[in-house]
N, C-alpha and C positions, 0 to 999 in steps of 0.2 A: 532531702529537698531541698529546695531553695525556689522562695516565692519571689518569682522575678513582675517587676513594674517598667515597660521598655517605652521611651517615646522618641522616634526617628522619625527623619524627612520625609514625608509623601513619596520624593522622587526617587527614593532609595528602596521603596516596599521592595518591589518585584527582587532585585537584588540580596536583598538579607534575607527575605522568603530561599532564595536558592542558597544562601549559603549554610540556614536553620536545616533545609533539607539536607545537604553534605553532611553538617556535621551530625543530624537522628542523635539528639537528647533534649529537644527543647520543645516540649508541651505548651500550648497556645491555647489558653483557656477560652471558652465558650463566654461571651460578654453581657450575657442577658441581664445579671443584676444590675449590671452599670447603665443598661435601656431602660433601664425601670425605675432609675433615678431620676426626677425632671434636672437637676442641674448638670446632669452629664448627657444625657439627651440633648438639650438644649446646648450642648460645645460638639457633639460629636454623632457621627454616625456610621455606622457601618458602610463600606466600600464596594463597590460593585468588584464583579470577580469575574474570568470566562468557564466558571464549575460547569456551568448547562453545554455550552462547545463540547468539554474534556467530557463530559458522560456521552454526549452525542456519537465522540473520538470511537470510546470504551466502547459502546453497543455495536458500531457498524464492525471493527476489528473482531471482537469476539463472537459476532457472525459468523466472521468470514472466518474467522479460525474454526467455530461448530460446524460449518458447510465443507470445509475438507475436510475435517475429523469424520462426516457423515459419508458424503462422497468417495473421497478418495477409500475409505474402509482401512483408514492409519486407528491406531492402536498406542493408548499411551502404557499402555499394563497397568500393573498396580499403582504408581507410581511416576510419578512427571520426572525424569532423566532433566536435571540441570545441567546446564553447560556451560562454563564459565566462558565469562565477555569481558575487556578493558573497558574503563568507564567513558576514554572518547566513542569506543564502537555504542556504547550503549547510546551514548547522546550522541551519536549520527547525524546529522540531518541528511545525510543520504539515504541512511536505511530508515528513519523516517517520512520521506516522502515515498521508497519505492513498497511502503508498509501503505501510506495512505493512499495509493495508486492502486494497488492490491485490494484491500478495501474497497473500493472504488467501484472495480472492475467489479469484484466477486459480487458487489452489492447489487450491482446491474443485470447480474446474470439472475443472481437469486429473483429478484424481480418478471424479469422474462420467463425464471424455469415456474414462477406461481400464475403469473397472469394463463400459461401454458398448460397447467394443470388444469384452473379454471375454467379454463375451453374445451379440457377436456372432460371434466365434469358434467360440461353444458350439453355435449354433443353425447356424452356416455348416455344422458338422462334424455335428452329427444328420441335418442334410439329405441333406449327400452319401450318409450310413450308410442311408437309407430310400430315395433316387431308387432303386436300384436294385428297391426292391417296390413300384413304384407301379401295376403291372400285378398285386398279388396283393388282390383282392378278398373282405378279409376281415380282423375286427377282429384289433388286435395283441394285445391283450388275452384269445382266446381261445385256450387253448394244448390243453382238452382237452373232453372231452364224456363222459358213463357209458362211452358202449364205446371212443370213439376218442380217438386222439392226434394233435399238430397238431406239425409240430417244423421251421422254418427253421434253414436252412444253408447254409454255402457249400462248394465241392471247387473245386479247381486249375481251372482254365479249359478243359483238355485234358478232361476226362472225359466218358464216354460216357455216358448217363444213359441210354439206350436197352436197356446191356447190362446196368445197374444192374437195373433194370426188368423186362429179363428172367429177372435171378438172383434176386428176389424173386417171382416167379412160377415159377419151379423149387423154390424151398421151400418153398411149399404157405405164403406168408407172406401173409397179407390187407393188400397195404402196397402204397400207389402212391407214387410219386416224381413230381413235378410241374416241369419246368422253367420257374422264372419269368422266369430273365434271366442274358443270360452277357456277359460281355466276356473279352477278351485272356487279363486274369488270373483271372478265378474265374467262376464258374457259378451263380447265385444258386436253391437248391431249397426245393421243399417235400415232407418228409417228412408222409404221412396214414398210421395203420397203424392198424391192432385191439392193442388194451393188449395180451393176451395172446403178439400177435405183435412186440412192441416189438424183443425181445432178439433176435429173428430178424434182423429187418431192418438195426439197428445192426450187429451181425457184419459185413454188406453192405457198409455202409458205411463204415466205422473202415479199412481197406486203402486206400480212395478216397481220406482225408484229409478226410471228413466235419466239418467243423465248427460247431457248434449257435448260433445267431445268436437272443439276444433285447434287446426293447423293453423295457425294465422302467419303469411311469411311463407308458406310453403307451396313450391308450384310441382305436376309431377304427380304421377303415384308412389302409393307408400315404396313400393321394391323402389322405384327409382331413386327414392330420397334416402331410403338406407345404403345402398348402393354409393350415393355419394356421400353420407356420413362413414364410412368403409373407410372411405378413399381418403377423406381430411382424417378422419382416427390414421389412419399409421402413418398421414404425414405429420402430423400434434407427436406424436411418440417418437418420431427420428427427431424433433428438435426437440424432445425433451433429451433423448439421450444424447444428442450433439451437446447440448447445454451442460447438461451434467459432466460430461467428459472434460470439457473445458474447464470447470470450477476443479474437477480434479486433475484437471494440468496445473492450477494454481498452488498446488501444494510445493512446490518451488520455491515459494513466497512465506511459506509458512515459518521458518526462522525469524524472520525478518517481520512478520505480525505480531511471535510472541515479544520480540523483543520490544517493539515498540508499546504491547499492551501493558507491560512491566511500567514502563515507560509510563504511558500515559497515566499507569495509575499511580506513581509517586506525584504527576503533578495534578491529578485530580486533589490528591490530598493535599497540595502545595495551596492550591486553588481553594479549598477549605479552609484553610487557616488565614485566606488570606479573607474570608468574608468575617470570622473572628477577628479583624482589628478593624479600630476602630479610627474617624480621619475627619476633620475639619478643612481638605483640600489641601491644606500644605502641611502638617506634621500627622505621624499614623502613633494609634497606644494600643498597647496589648500589654496582657497579662499572662503570665503562666509560670510553669515548673519547669527546674531544671535539678539533677545530680547534684549533688557539690563537689563529688570527683572529676565533673565536665566544666566547673564553673571557669576554670582556667582559660579552655578552650571557648567556652560562651564572652567571658567579657573580652576577649582577645577580639574574638569579631564584633560585639557591639565596639568599641574602642575603634575598630579599622572603619564600619560608617558613621562614626560622628554621633552615637546614640547617646541620650541621657537613661542611664536605669539607677532598677534598685533591688539587692537579690538579700533577703530577708528568712531569717529561719521560721516557720511556719507558729503559727502561736497552737494550744491545746484548742480555742475556739476554729482552729483552720483544721486540726484534725481529719472531720469527716470527706474534707475535700481533697484533701491529699494524695496524690495518687502515687500508688503501690509499686514500685521495681523491685524484684528480689534478687538480691547480691549472692551470688553462688561460685563455688570453684566446678570441677569439671565431673566434678563425681553427683554433688548436689544439684546440682541444674541439672540435671532428668528429672528430680520432681517435682517442676516446675506444673508438670503437666497433670499431675495426681492435685497438688495445692491451687489450680487456677482452675480444676474440676470442680474443687470441693467449695471454697472460696479462698479470696485473699486474705490475709494477717489484715488487720485495722492497723494505719500507721503507725500507731502506740504499741502493739502489736508486739509479737518474737516472731521472727521469717522459721516455722518450722523444719522446713528442708533439712539443715545439716543433722536438727534433733530426729528427723525419721529415715533419713536414706538408710543408715547401719539397720532399725527394723524392717524397715520394708524388705530391702533386697536378702535379708536374712531368711524371715516368714516364708517370701516366695521360693526361698530355693530348699526352706526345709518341708513346705508341701511337696512341693513338684519332686523333691530326690531323686534323680537317673539321669548317671552318667550320658547315658543315651541323648533323653530329652534336653537334657541343659547342654552337649556339645552341636545339638542343631539348633540351638538359642543364641547361642553364639555364632556360630556359621551361617543364620540369619540375618542377624545383627551386622556382622562387617560385611555381609554382599549388602546388603540393601545401601548401608550408608557410603559406603567406599561407592558403588556404582551413580546412585542417585542422590546421595547429598542432602536428605529432604533436613528441613530447617523446621523450627518452631515445635506445635506440640509431638507431630511425625517423628522429627526429628528426639525428640527425647524419649517420643514412645522406646523404638528401637535399639537406642543407647539404653535405655533403660533393661530392656528385654536381655541386651549383652551381658548389664552386672548382674541379672538374676539369674541368668543361662548360666554363670561361672558356680553362685553360688550353689544351682542345683546341684552339678556338677559337683562339686566338691561333698555337698549330702549324699549324693548318688554313691560315691567311693568311702563314705563313713556307712551307707545302708548295703553295697552290693547290689545295688541294682544297674540294669541297664537294659533297659526295654525291657522292665519284668526282671524275669528269668532265659534271657533269649540265647547268651550264652549256654549256660549248660543246656539246655533243653537243645540245643546242634549240638553239641558236645554226646549226647546222649543217646540221639537220633545216628551218630556217625557211627559211636560207638557205644552199646547198648552198657556196657560194663566198665565204662569212665566210672572214675572217683573224683569230676570235676561235677558236682552237683549243685556247686553253688559259689560264688564269688567273693573272697574275703571279706569280712565288712565286721566292724563293733556290735552292731545290734542292727536285726531284721524287723518292719514293722510288722510282720504277718506273727515271732514269736517273739518279741519285747513292746509288744501293744501296749501294758500300762505302765512303761518303764517310759514311751514317749511321751504317753500321754503325763505324765507326772511331768515330763522336762517342758511341753509344750505350758504346762501351766504356771512353772517356775520362768519361763521365757514372758509368756502374760504378767506376772507380778513385776520381773522388773523392767517392763512399761510403762504398768499403773505406777508405780514407784517415781521412775523416772518424770511422767508427765507431773506430780505429786511436787518433786523436788523444783520441776521449772517453772510450776506456778507459786510455789514458796519464792524462790527466788524474786519474780516478777511482785510479790505482793511488799518483800521488804525493799525491794530497788522505790516502789508508789509510796513506803510508810505506813504502808498499809500493814503495821508491825503483830499486833492481836490476830488479826485473819489467820497469816501464816501458820501461827502457835498454836490456835483452837482451829483450824480448818487441814492442816497436813502434819507439824510436828504431832501432834496428840497421838493422830493415829499409825503414825510410824513408831511411837512409843507402845502403842497397843500394838503391831505386830512385833516388836521386838519380843517384848510381853510374852505374847502365847508362843513364841518359838522357843524362849529362857525356859517356857513352863513346861513346854511337850519332851524339852531334851532334860528335863529334872535338875534343872541348875539353879532357879527361883522363883517366886512367883512376885516378888516385894515389886517388880518394876511392870509385870502386870494389873498389879493394884493398883500403881500411883497412875498408870495410864486410864483407868478406868475412871477413877477420879477425875482425872484431867478432862475428860469425853465428859462428863456429869457437867463437873462447872462452866467448861467452853461451849458447853450446847444451848446455857440458857445466859450466858453471860453479857447480852443484852437483851434481854426480853425481861418482860416487867411482871410481875405477880404470878397467878396461876401458871401464866404463858411460860416462866421456867420448863415448870416439870411438863406440859405438852410440847415442850421445844428438845428437852433433854428424848422423850421415845421416838418424836418424828428424826431427830440427828442419827439416834442409834440404830433405827430402822432402815430408813435412807441410806447412810454409808456402810451400813454391815450387808444388806443386801446388794447395792449398787457395788462396792466392791466383789463381793464373792460370785456376782454374777459376771461381772466383768472379765475376771480371771477366768472363770467356766466359762469364758465365752471363746479364751483359747484353745477348749480343747478341739475346735476344726483344724487347728496346725494339723496334730494327729488324725485327724478322720479325712482327710484332702490327702494326707502320703498314705495313708492306709487303702484308701480308694483306689488312688492312681497304680499302686503297685499291685493290689488285686485283678483289676482288671488287667493291667499289663498280663500279668500271668495266668488270667484264663484264655486269650486269645493264647497265649503262646501255649497251655496246655491242648486246645482245643486242634491248632498242629498240627502238634507231636502226635494227634492220635493215629494218624493215619501212617505212620511211621518212614513218610515221604518228605525228602529235606524239600526239592521244591515245592510241593503242599504245603508246609512247613509258613516256607519263606511269603508265599504268598497271603496268609491268613493272618499270619504275624503280623509280618510289616503293615495290612490295612488295619486292622485292631489297634494296633500301635498309634499310628497316623490320627485315628478317629480320637484314641486316649487323649495323645500329646494335642492335639486341638482343643479339648474339652477341658483339660486339665489347663493351659494358655490361660483360657477362662477366666474358668471358676478360680483357680490361685491369684487371681488380677483382682477378680471381685472380693472373695473375701479377704484376702490380704487388704482391699482400700476399706472395707469396713471395721475393720480394726486397726486403722489407721486414724479414721475418721468418727468412729463413734465412741472408742473405748479409750483413746491414747489423746485426742485433740480436744475432750470435752473435758480434761484435766486441768487445762492450760490457756487453750487456741481460742482467741478472740477476734473475729473473722469480719466480715465489711470491708475490704479496703478495695479502690478503686485503682485498675489496672494503670500503669504508664503509656499514655499512646504517644512517643513524640512523633514531631514530623519528621518520616523519615522515607527511605526508598525500599521497602518493600518487596521483594519480586517471587512471582509464581514460577517462572521460566530461566531464570538465569542467574548463573553469581558473577557479581560486580567481584573483580578485582584487579588490583591496583597494576596501572601501566607502568 
């Protein structure tokens, strides 16, 4: 990376940002540290941008797209199918205007729909409150006459209406209580009483939790009001359906909206970086980062725009802030998703992808070890990448799946596995006397389990030693020679000494290497610390290396479990001796086994890389390089 300091004319800011967006290789840094410096803040300040407006437009467009998808019942499937588009079409003013008009239209329709739904909810609630009073043949606006009062109200469902009437009679109150309707929760009552006896009646009703009910603004009987509400609800729902149909018809604008959504996303990134530029009204200043291999294009742009700039190599003090961009070929690029999931390497660290790729693919195939499963992975990878052309993490995932599928297919050939023992079982159902009881193989998981276990642990030892070798080289590069000798070289000699002793060649190297362990463990300790350092080093290294290598036994365990589960389902399907039943049971079981193995092999492979391998040499903590660039979700921009 190169650290950039750039000064340009303020009048060229927008044009400069557009060109940087097109280049896609410059990250503009946040200027918070500069603004915290009084000398800088006295000279320069942040300039305004149109970021808020772009975000509002993005919200409108995304809302419109969601509405089209929801009401039009459109499905993207597992992935969004990206389609190619030229840069001219991407930046087309006509497409942008069409999308803006569509977003405005759909936004208005959504507001109308929301209003109608609110009205429906209000009318439905009013209808529910009127239904219990449907049997009351009295206008709701009738509250009183010259001498009589009418009071509607509710009491708990267990209220004894007869007892209330008896108490009213006993109190010599000119009042009548009418039971209009009742359910489990409430009783709906109408009190008819003389004005002079209202207080007597209420004294009897209050202890029974009588609560007055009124329908302000309504005229006519409850039945008449319910009839009017039904008509309004029918009309409201018809309007909602019509509005929904109109939104659905807007599906023709979907492509334009998607293109504009991608364009707005790019413009929002541009406006975000515009806010990171400092200005005094005449010039703009910004700091940033650019990859060294892109500097020719970057400098050509700066010269064209009349900028003043400098491009510096980052100092060790800058390393924590230097963004990291992994440099890969077509093979190792697919491992980006694994590295990014764990953590990017520090700027002064080592790129793990080329060092991890062969092991990751090899181990995955070792665990899956089935020609059928491998072929399915390859086929699925090709179909998804060709049809949907996914980018970023999803693209890396499916291309990595294809590579691992090739490895799984090869190991399936070696172990004779095709959906377990699918083919021999079919042969035996068709012809019980067939000699095809197993596919040709070098070894099988069930018969050569110990050999596979030893092979898995040998592969583990190779990866652990590779990790140590990388650490050794990195320490030599940094001038940490003694650390490299005592922490890596010594233990290689121990391993070699043990091997020679077991083979009966000589024990001299083992004795020398053990002496080096004793000396190296406490070479930088003092006093009694040398003794404790020796025991601590022996314990941590012996248990650590042994535990790491033993952890690779999971390669054998996954291979064995996948093979056994597949054969179990095949055996269950073959019991009836019917080919159709066998195919149904076997394919269902193998589908389940395949899905489980896809995930479990990935998880265990990832664990081996991140815990057993990376801890030997990996220095994490890198910041991702996020240049100002056009990152699209729905389209692929191609050269005109």
